[in-house]
N, C-alpha and C positions, 0 to 999 in steps of 0.2 A: 233910980240912982246910976251913977257912972262909977264904974271902976278908977281906982287909982291911978289907971296908966291914963285914961279918959277916953278910952275907946267904949264902943259899947258894948255890953253885956252880953255874952250868947243869949242865940236864944231857946227855949227851952221844949222841949217835946216832951208827950207821955199825955198823962189825964193830969195835967192840971187845969184849973179853973178859968184861966182866962182863954178869951177867943182867940183861934188862929189867924195869924196872918198870912195877907196875899201876899204869892212872888211875884216880883217884877216882872213887867213882860220878854217873853225870847223871840228871838231873827227869824220871825217867822214869814210864811208869803203873803201877801194880801190876797184877798178871795176874790176872785175872778169875777170879769162884771159879766153880766148874763149880754147874750148877741140879739140882737136886735133882728128880728125875720123881715126879709125883704118880700117885697110884695108877689106876686106869680107872674110870669113873662105872660105878653099877649101879644099876639100876629096884627103887625100892622099892615095893616090894606094900601096896597100899591096905586097911583095913579094912574086907572085910566086912559087918560090922554095920552101920555107919557109909553105905556105899553103899546098900543096900539100905531104910535107912531114905528116904533120899531119892531114889531111886524111886517107892517109895510116895507120898512126897508130893506128886512132881508128878502120879502119873496121879490122884490124889485131887482136884487142884486142877480138873484137864482134865473129870473126870467132875462135878464142882461145877455148871463153866459150861454143861455138857448140862444139867444138872437145873434147873438158873434158868431159862434160854431155854423147855427146856419146861413149867414152872410158866407161865412168862409168855403161852406161844402156848394152854395148853390150861385155865389157870384163870384169868388174871389178864383178859385181853381176846382173847378167841378169836374173835370175831366180824369184829371189824376186820380182821384176819389174813384170815381165812376171804374174809372181803369183798374184800382187796387182792388174793389170788389168783385170787380170781371174775373183779376185773376184767380180768384180762389176758387171760382168753379171753372176753368179752364185748365187744358192741358196742351203738351207738347208736341205733334207729331212730325217726325223727321220726312221731306222729301226729299229722295234719294235722288240724284245727276244722272243720267245717261249717262254712262262710261263711251268714248269716242272708240269707233270701231279702228281695225288695224288691216287694210287692205296691201294688194300687191298693183303694181305699177298699171294695170290692168281694169283695178276697180275688182278683182276676185277679192272678196273676206277670208282673210285670216286668222283672224278673231275677233268676236262680237258681242253683244251683250244681248241673252236671251228673259223674256217673262219668267221672273220666278216669284216666290214668296217668303216670308219668315213667318215662321205659325209661332206666334205668340198667346200666352193664357192668362187670367185672372186666377189665382186661386183660392180667394173667397167665393167662387162660382164654382170651381172644379173640384174641389176638396171632397166634396159629399159624392161625388160619380167617376173621381180620381183611377177606382181602377176599370172601370168599363173603357175610359177615355185612350188609358195609356194600353192597354190592350190593343184598341183598334190601330194606337199611331204606332205601335210595335210592329203590327202587321204590314204596315203600306209605308214605313219608312225604316229598310234593316239597318242595319247598322247600330242603332242605340237599342241599349236594352229597354227591357220592361221596369226595373227596377228604376233607372237614368227617370224614365219619365214618369213616374207614379211620384218621384220625390219631388221633381221639379211644380209638379200637378199640386201638392200638400204643403207647400210653403205658406209662409207667414206673411205673404205680402201680395201685392196689386197686380204686379208685372212681372212676366217671367218667359223669357224667348226658351223655343222646344228646339225648333228648328231651322236650320239657314238656309236656302237657297233650293225649298222645294220644288218640283216643277207643277204648272198648275193643274195637270194631270193627276196627279198625285194627291193634292187636297182635293180636285172636285172629289177623287173616290173617298176620300177622307170625310168630307160634308156628307156625303151620300151615304154612307155606313150610319154617321152619327143620325140623321133624319130616320132611317131605317129605323135603330135602335129604339127611337123618341116613338115611333108608331109603336112599336109592338108595347112600351112602356107605357105609354096613354091609354090601352085599350086595355091594360093590366090593371089601371089606377081606376075605370069606371067602377061607380057605387061605392069605393072606399070614402073614408071622411077624410079628409083635408092633411091630418095629422100621418095616417098612416099611407098616405100618397108616397109613391117611390119618385125621389127628383128626376127630373129631366134630365138629359147630358147637355152641358151648355158652357160656358166660359174661354171657348178656343178662339182665335180672331189672326188675322193675318194684315202684312206692312210687305209693301214691295221688296223685293231683293231680289234683283239681278242676278242670273248665272252668265257665268264667260265660257264662249263658245268656243270650240275651232273645228270649221265645217272641214277643214282639208287634216285633220288629224295630225299626224307628225310633219306635214309643211313646212317648212322653217320653224319648228317650235324650239330649237336652241338660240333661235335669232329671236323670236316673237316673245317666247318667256309663258308665265302664268301669272294670275290672279288669284289671290287669297280667298277663303270666306268673306273675311271684311273687304271685301272690296278694293285692295291694294294692290298694287303690282307687287309679284313677290320674284322675280329674274326677268333678263332680258330686257325689250324694250318697255314692256309693261311696266317691270320699275324703273327704266330710265327715264320713260316721259311720263310717269305716273301723273304728275302736277299736269300736264296738257289733254292727257285721254281723263284723269277722274270727275274733271267738272266741280262745281260746286254744290253744295247740297241746298235745300230748299228748306222752310220750316212753315207748319200751321198751327196757329192758335185754334183749338175748336173747344164750345163747349159742353160739358158732361155732367153726365149723371150720378148719384151717388155711389153707381158701380165703375165707376170709369168710362161708358158708354159714351159717344158723340150722338149729340139731342141735334135731330135733323131737324136744317131750316133755321138751326139756333145762328146768332150773329159768330164769323169767325176772321181771322185774318189770314193769308197768304203771303210767303216770301218764296216768289219761284224759284226751284232751282235752276240752273244755269251749265247745261249741256255738256259735258268734256269735246275737244276738237277732236277729229278724227287725224289717222295717220297714213299718209300712202307710202307705201316703200318703193322702191327701185326695183325689189325683185319681182324676175319673173315666175309667177307660180309651176307652169307647167316643166320650165328649164329646171326650176329649184326640186320639182318632184324627179326630172329623171336624172338630174347628179347625186341624188340621196340614195338613190336607188345603184345606182353605178358606182356609189364611193361603198356602199354596202358590200357591194359582189367582192369589192375588191378588199375589203377588209380582212373579210372571210375567207377569199382565197388565200391569200398571203400570212392568215394566224395575226393579224396586228391588232395594236391595242386598241386603235382607234385611227380613224382616218378623216380628213379636210379636204373639200374642193371648190375653188372659187371662180365664177368666172365676172370679169369687167369688163364696162365697155370703154374701148379706148379712149374714144372723144370724149367723153362727157365723165369719164370715172367711177360710173354708178355701176354698185355691184346689181349684179344682174341673179347671180346664185351665190349661195352661201351655207354650203352639206357639211353634215357632219354625220358620223357615225361611230359611236352608238348616237342614236336619240331617243326621245319620248315620246306619249301620248297625252299631250297635254290636257285630253278629257277626262282621262285616270287619274289616280293619286298617285303625285311621282315623290321621289327622295329629291331631298335637297341638294344633294350630292352628284345627281343625275342633270342639275338646273344649267349648269353650264354653258357655254359656248365657245367649244375649242381654237374656232375661226382665229377669234381675239384675244381671248385668257390664257391660251398657252401658248409660253414662250420656249422655241428649240432652236439650236446652232442650224443653220441654213444649208451649210455642205457647199458645194459645187454649183448650186443658182446663183449662189455669190458670187460669183465668176463674172455672169453679166454685167453686175454695176462697177466688177473693178477694170474689166477693158473699156466700159463707156467710161471712166474718167481718165484712164489712161491716154484712150483715142481724142478725150476731148483736149487735155493737155500738150497733146502731140507727139506725145513720146510712144505709140505705134500707131502701127497703122495693116492696113488686109497686105501690104508689102514686107512688112516686117517679119524676120527668119531669125530664128534661133536653134541653136544646139543644147538639147535639152535631154541631161544626163538621168540617168536611172534613180537618183537622190541627191539630197542638197544639205549641207551642214548648214545651219544659223544659231549663232550663239551656242553652239556645241551640242545642239539637237539634228539629227537627220530625218531629215522628211522626205517620204516616197511617196509614188503616184499607186494607184490602187493596182496597179499592174506590174509586174516585173520586165524590164527593159534595160536594153543597153545605150547607147547614147544615138537620139531620133533628130533629125530634120524637120523641124516642124513650124509651120507659120502660125500667125495668131489664129487662125482660121482652124489648123491643124490642131494647135493647143485649146481650143475652145473644144472641138470635136472629139478630141481623145479626153477633155478633163483632165488635162494635165496639171497636178497639182504644183510639180517642179517648174513648169514651163509658168504657170500665171506668176509664182514667187520671184523668177526670172525678170519679167517684166514688170511689175510691181516696185521691185529694188532701186527703179528710176527715181518713182515720184517719193518726194519727202513726206514723211506722217504727217506732219501739220495739214498740209493740202489734199493727202489721200481723205484726213479723218473729216476736211470739211464736207469735202464729195460725198462722203457716206451718210452728213449729217443733212445735204441737200435732198438725198434719197428718200428722206424721213426715218432713217435707222436712229435709235435711239427715244425717240419722241411718239406720242399719241398719234393717231391715225388723224382724230379730229372729227370721228365718229360719235363722240362721248357717250359707249356702250360703257356702262355699266359692268365693272370688275376687268375692265382691258388692261391687258400687259404693254408695256410701253417696251419691252424687250431690253437690253443690255449692252451696253456699249460702254468699253472701259472707257475712260477721261484720254483726252488726246496727246494733255502732256504727262502719262504714265505709260505710253506706249514705249516698245524695245522694238528692237531689230526682229526678235520669234513674233510679239503681236502682228507686227505689220504683215507677215508672211502668213500665219494663221488667219488672220481677217479676210485676205485676199485671198482666199479657196475656202473661205465658209466657214472655219473655226473661229473660237474665240471671242465671239460677238453671239446674241441671241436677239430673235425676233418672232413675233408673232406671222399668221400667215397670211394677213390682209395687208402687212406691211410688206411680205414678200413680192405679193400680186402688183402693188403698186408700184414699186419698184420699178419689174420689169415692163409693166405699162409705161411709163417715162420712156426707156427705151422704145417702144413699140410706138410712140407718138411723139416721134421726131425729136427726143430730147426734154419734150415738157414733160412736168409732172402734174398730173392732176390731184387733188385731193380725193381719198377714193368718199363714195356719197351714198349711202342706207336710205335713209328720209328724203322723199323726190318732192310730197307736198303736205301741209295742213289743210285739214276740212273742216271749216267752220259747221253751225248745224244748218244752216240757208243751201250747204254744198258749196260755199265759197271757196276755191282753192289759194292756200298762200305758199309761193315757195318756199323751199328752206334752202336758206343762203348759206355755202362753204366758203372757204379758204380760195382765193381766189391761186389758179392756178401759177403755178413758176417755171420757168428754164433751169434744167440743170444741167443738160450740157447741148453740145450745139447739134445740130440736126444733119451734119455730115458725119459727128459722131456717132451720132444713133443708127445713122443707115450701114455705117462699115460692121458697129458689133450685130445688126441683125442679117446681115450678111454673112457672118462666122455663126451666127446663129443657125444660120437654115442649114450649115454644113453638119451638124449635128443628127437633124431625121434624114440624111440621105445616107448610100453607100460610105461606110469608113465610118461615120458618125455613132455615138454610143445610145440614140432611139429612134430607131428605123419601127419599132411598132409605134409610134406617134403619129407618124405621115399620114395623109389624108389626100386619098388617090383624087388628082385634081387641082388640087390647091398646093399654093406655096407655104410652107409652114419653119416656123422659127421657133428653135427648143432648146432647152439645157437642164441637162440632169441633176441631181443632188444626191449623195450620200453621205452623212456624218455623224459621229459617233454622239452618243446622248452623256451628259452630267450626270455622275451617281451622286448624289446629295448627301448620302451616307458617309462620302468620303472626300469629295470635290473633286473628284479625277475622274476622269473618262469609264466609262462602268461598259456593259455587254448590250447595253440599248442603243440601238439607231434611227435613223431618220430615213425615208427617203421620198424622192421626191421630185416633180417636174414642172417646168414651168414653161410657157410659149406661148406664141399668138398668131393670128391667122387672117387675111392671107398675109404673108409675108412682106408681102411689095407694097400693100394698102393695106394695113391692120385694120380690125375692127373689134376684134375679143380679145383678152387675153385670158386664161384659165392656167391657176394654180394647181398641182397635186401634190397632197401630202402623207404618209403613211408616218402613222408612230410604232416603232417597232415591229417591222414586219420577223415573225420566225419561220417561215416558211420560203426562205431564200433573202435577199438584200440587193436592191439595184433600182435606180430611179428611172431607169429606162425600159425596162419589161415590167416593172410595177408600176409603175405612175403614167408611162406612156399611152399604155391601151386606156386608161381613163381619161387622160387627156384628148386622146384620139375622138371619143364616144361622146363624152358631153360636148365640145368644140363642134363637132360634125352636127349633133343635136340644135346648137345655137346658129350656126353657118345657115341651115333649110330653113328654122325657125321663122330667121327673120330676111331670107331670101338674099345672102350674098352670096354671090357668086363668082367662080374664080375669076382671077384675072386674067388668065389665060396667057400668062409671059411667063416664059421659061423662066429657070432660077440661073444665075448666070454660075458658071463653073470657077469654084473658087478653090484652089489646090490646096492639100491641107499637110502636104507636106513638097520638101524642095531639093 
């Protein structure tokens, strides 16, 4: 039955007698399908032919690499690879070049190289026996403490330098002691097992390390100089000519064993050293020795700070002696401050010796002659400054010879005022003032000369009698030498020849000589200078019996660097030549700050006399036998 509304009748529940009706299906997931199982994987067998071909390909590639390398090593560049392999087992050794000798003009050695050794060690061998070796070295080589040797012998390295320039005798003594102790150790080791045996002393070696020796000790020490432990010059000509003297070291490459020792009869290459060039000086060792002794005596007698004496050959310009005191022994340790050569490295105001140059310039210009007469007052005013002579006097009637003989500053100024300043400056330059001597000596001073465009009347006056300019002793010697040589300036010469390893001599070229004044002017000044060493002159002590002597004294205040003014120090000097009428040698003497008196005549004159006499006698220069002309000094 249907309800009146036409809808279906409601469903009954409960225990009714009718059968239950099934519900309509809901939105449910469909059931999963069962997975289909895959069959198990199986290993596929490769193709044998392909695998074989690949194996042979790889082998062929590797063999081709080896073949290429072999061709490169043996065919393309075998030498370079062999050399590289050899280098791994080789060690370089320096072959020291022989240093050239320094000789005097007669071939007497002044500085030579003697055999010596450098003691080295291989600490890998010396460390186990360092105590014994250090004890031996300390006993044979004084100056190096035990602790230093022990520390070096135990370093963690294969090579160490222990001692430089050890004499062969000392090394022989060290070797003998090592052998002696090794015999004792070997005897004690008998019967012991290898582990209990004491090690033998070993690991010390030597290399060539020449030492510089000065056979004549102090002779020419300030000139020659010294060489340091490294074999290089430190002062003097040893320093200035080091490149020529030292040569070029060579090199050897030796095959070595695992301990660094040379393998006997093994291949080695050697680059031979080139020995240094020897130097022959113009110095005469005998005259040099005598001059040094004489200036030493003068310095001590007059309580001077220092002294220098130089002797030059008039005709050649060669310096035969260049002596200084104080000096030093180059065979011993020397303080660096003592290594200077005052003859070239010290500048000072020359004083009245400068009047020789002034008079030569005036005579050459025709402004004075032997006949010139001057009225010389006791003082003169220049630029509001009063200048006096060293002695008090009224007006003197002096000839030009008298001005030189009496060393009158006032008379010199009166004469010099006739010459224009630029002309005077040119003459001084021609005589070498303000320029190096040309010797090329290390540390040489060129002196000091005011620029010509800055001179005042006072400057000209001061320079005329030796104040207001500075020079070294060689410059002064060369200037006086020009007057002795007839007006021709000879550049001073210290190196005569260079000598190669075969004994061949190569002359040392110097600047050419130059004329600075006429022969007539030089002769007139020479005659004026003779009056200095005769009756009425200022240096009778310089006279040499039988010889005509031309000379000039000098006394000058020195500048005090603290104030830039003249202080309490003085330089006294004497310059002269002989024979005056045919000059052969010039000798110049200077004493720095003598305290026991002050005067170029009585302090420098005797030194000049003795050194000049020695030179004249050694070189057999006889007196000319001609009497000196009677030249009046007053009118």
